[in-house]
C-alpha atoms as one frame of an Amber mdcrd trajectory, in Angstrom:
protein
 -30.972  26.484 -11.686 -33.860  26.071  -9.296 -33.509  25.027  -5.706 -33.670
  21.438  -4.587 -37.165  21.606  -3.064 -38.764  22.962  -6.259 -37.094  20.371
  -8.502 -37.849  17.518  -6.090 -41.539  18.424  -5.939 -41.990  18.599  -9.711
 -39.982  15.407 -10.141 -42.285  13.539  -7.731 -45.328  14.757  -9.652 -43.839
  13.608 -12.966 -42.968  10.189 -11.555 -46.571   9.617 -10.435 -48.505  10.967
 -13.413 -49.878   7.577 -14.425 -50.638   6.323 -10.917 -53.803   6.346  -8.831
 -52.298   8.901  -6.441 -52.792  11.635  -9.080 -56.367  12.922  -9.471 -57.278
  14.970 -12.542 -60.009  17.585 -12.474 -59.426  18.983 -15.929 -60.867  18.658
 -19.422 -57.748  17.147 -21.001 -55.435  15.221 -18.626 -53.066  14.332 -21.452
 -52.489  18.014 -22.136 -51.295  18.741 -18.601 -49.202  15.553 -18.623 -47.404
  16.776 -21.757 -46.870  20.171 -20.146 -45.402  18.731 -16.954 -43.083  16.409
 -18.846 -41.789  19.283 -20.997 -41.283  21.799 -18.164 -37.682  22.796 -17.472
 -36.101  24.878 -14.677 -35.935  28.595 -15.315 -32.286  29.339 -16.213 -32.643
  32.788 -14.613 -31.852  31.781 -11.052 -34.056  33.288  -8.315 -36.409  34.835
 -10.883 -40.105  34.131 -11.281 -41.212  31.531 -12.340 -39.565  28.298 -11.211
 -40.199  26.340 -14.423 -40.883  27.173 -18.039 -42.466  25.348 -20.968 -43.324
  26.376 -24.518 -46.308  28.603 -23.788 -46.362  29.096 -20.046 -44.881  28.656
 -16.601 -45.015  26.710 -13.343 -44.446  28.427 -10.007 -43.891  26.270  -6.930
 -44.443  27.211  -3.300 -44.871  25.442   0.013 -47.628  25.901   2.574 -48.127
  24.680   6.124 -50.749  24.192   8.817 -48.390  25.322  11.565 -47.585  28.850
  12.670 -45.519  30.939  10.247 -42.893  33.465  11.288 -40.647  35.801   9.323
 -38.299  32.843   8.859 -41.066  30.678   7.406 -43.097  27.752   8.696 -42.455
  26.873  12.334 -42.961  23.220  11.368 -40.060  23.335   8.902 -37.800  25.301
  11.266 -38.424  22.842  14.092 -37.853  19.871  11.801 -34.507  21.238  10.601
 -33.358  21.914  14.177 -34.534  18.460  15.280 -32.515  16.626  12.636 -29.481
  18.854  13.196 -29.422  18.028  16.917 -29.879  14.309  16.220 -26.982  14.353
  13.766 -24.813  16.221  16.264 -25.572  13.539  18.835 -24.597  10.903  16.254
 -21.187  12.528  15.861 -20.753  12.427  19.640 -21.556   8.708  19.566 -18.909
   8.198  16.879 -16.267  10.077  18.861 -17.067   8.212  22.073 -16.793   4.888
  20.292 -13.508   5.796  18.608 -11.964   6.753  21.961 -13.109   3.674  23.867
 -12.214  -0.005  23.930 -14.375  -2.264  21.736 -17.366  -3.608  23.637 -19.022
  -5.829  21.007 -22.239  -3.941  21.591 -25.126  -2.285  19.797 -26.084   1.255
  20.787 -29.360   2.766  19.676 -30.772   6.208  20.394 -34.248   7.265  19.257
 -35.331  10.886  19.105 -38.867  12.171  18.527 -39.697  15.677  17.360 -41.884
  17.731  19.650 -45.555  17.963  18.717 -46.485  21.351  17.292 -49.937  22.937
  17.135 -51.626  22.586  13.738 -55.030  23.811  12.578 -57.126  24.351   9.484
 -57.198  28.068  10.268 -53.390  28.263  10.072 -53.469  26.139   6.922 -55.931
  28.484   5.228 -53.919  31.530   6.290 -50.731  29.991   4.883 -52.479  29.062
   1.627 -53.821  32.576   1.098 -50.643  34.383   2.144 -48.295  32.353  -0.018
 -50.694  32.356  -2.958 -50.952  36.163  -2.807 -47.172  36.562  -2.543 -46.545
  34.485  -5.655 -49.451  36.028  -7.517 -47.903  39.464  -6.903 -44.723  38.123
  -8.545 -46.811  36.876 -11.480 -48.221  40.371 -11.963 -44.679  41.628 -12.608
 -43.783  38.772 -14.960 -43.222  39.822 -18.570 -42.930  36.329 -20.045 -45.557
  34.121 -21.654 -48.675  33.672 -19.478 -50.852  31.694 -21.873 -50.864  28.751
 -19.455 -50.078  29.540 -15.825 -49.689  26.852 -13.166 -49.249  27.114  -9.401
 -47.644  23.992  -7.923 -48.575  23.998  -4.227 -46.760  21.645  -1.851 -48.267
  21.098   1.581 -45.837  20.117   4.345 -47.049  18.804   7.677 -49.485  16.245
   9.080 -52.080  15.022   6.617 -55.496  16.594   7.133 -58.524  14.408   7.761
 -61.909  15.009   6.200 -64.395  14.500   9.024 -68.135  13.855   8.907 -70.109
  13.599  12.140 -66.918  13.091  14.129 -65.508  10.306  11.959 -62.797  10.398
   9.317 -64.146   9.590   5.877 -61.037  10.282   3.807 -57.858  12.311   3.868
 -58.053  15.953   2.795 -58.564  16.827  -0.866 -58.434  20.386  -2.117 -61.200
  19.712  -4.649 -63.593  19.171  -1.694 -62.595  22.349   0.132 -65.278  24.789
  -1.028 -63.822  27.607   1.067 -60.439  27.583  -0.686 -61.963  26.724  -4.056
 -63.910  29.971  -3.905 -60.660  31.800  -3.232 -58.924  30.085  -6.166 -61.854
  30.899  -8.465 -61.073  34.599  -8.114 -57.902  34.049 -10.172 -59.433  32.171
 -13.087 -58.480  34.892 -15.567 -54.815  34.772 -14.548 -54.075  31.075 -14.002
 -54.951  27.861 -15.809 -54.156  25.087 -13.313 -53.462  24.452  -9.662 -51.501
  21.322  -8.758 -51.820  20.466  -5.079 -49.394  17.978  -3.539 -49.281  16.579
  -0.012 -47.641  13.512   1.445 -50.176  11.149  -0.105 -51.986  12.525  -3.160
 -51.660  14.954  -6.023 -54.594  16.909  -7.468 -54.497  18.611 -10.867 -57.285
  21.191 -10.964 -58.111  23.284 -14.019 -59.471  26.624 -12.842 -62.280  26.479
 -15.426 -63.618  23.476 -13.509 -63.522  25.142 -10.080 -67.149  26.463 -10.142
 -68.413  22.923 -10.807 -66.196  21.534  -8.029 -67.630  24.103  -5.613 -71.138
  22.922  -6.440 -70.145  19.282  -5.915 -68.187  19.840  -2.680 -69.814  18.205
   0.396 -71.433  20.675   2.769 -71.309  18.519   5.918 -67.578  17.981   6.317
 -64.830  19.555   8.399 -61.050  19.347   8.127 -58.747  18.426  10.987 -54.986
  17.836  11.070 -53.891  14.285  11.746 -51.114  13.103  14.008 -47.549  14.085
  13.182 -44.571  12.093  14.344 -40.985  12.531  13.176 -38.415  10.088  14.550
 -34.660   9.948  14.121 -32.690   6.808  14.986 -28.935   6.743  15.653 -27.535
   3.218  15.512 -23.937   2.220  16.283 -22.425  -1.263  16.231 -19.072  -1.719
  17.983 -17.349  -5.066  17.467 -14.024  -6.866  17.241 -13.342  -9.214  14.309
 -10.103 -11.243  13.925  -8.457  -9.239  16.631  -9.147  -5.951  14.897 -11.544
  -3.258  16.075 -14.408  -2.889  13.631 -17.032  -0.186  13.809 -20.244   0.062
  11.837 -22.219   3.238  12.254 -25.612   4.112  10.799
């Protein structure tokens, strides 16, 4: 079976197919909806692709706008470490409470993840690097390629589309002429790109990419927004009917 992150991403897309958060740039939206609903995890664990359907495949990968190391995105590494330390502190709170007399008190600790550097340049580099890596795997794939789909999941602060110093909308891949030109190079090998971030989902048929490039605004820039990740440890220590009661969250 596939990993949790791949299944979770596809599941979120399926759950939102009929909502306004999904934008279709394809000739037949109902066709891609049927494909996504029929896709199932590849039973060959760890093999390309992640999901299969009757006449094609879906391959999922994540991208970032933070620095990437050999271990992956610095954003994801830092986030994992941040939550691990917060959970360790929570266990310390539990132990301290268990070893002390009841105080009928509420204890709250708030932790905030450090701010990391993000940029469009790092985003573009991540997009191209991860795309190329998974495309190389596609080249070795001997299964059905009639319909090929890359499911791209962006993790990090939402990008802002800026015009004359003001935000006009959040980032959309279909307005990014620079990356659309890159995607267009693979039109003979892939059918769709599905781009997912924390707010929207875009379903782009590669046949439509040249038209999207022509329509893309020429006077916009992309900037990362603010990113804030908080973790709250909450402990309630009380005595009820003469018995020590503890509620921890």
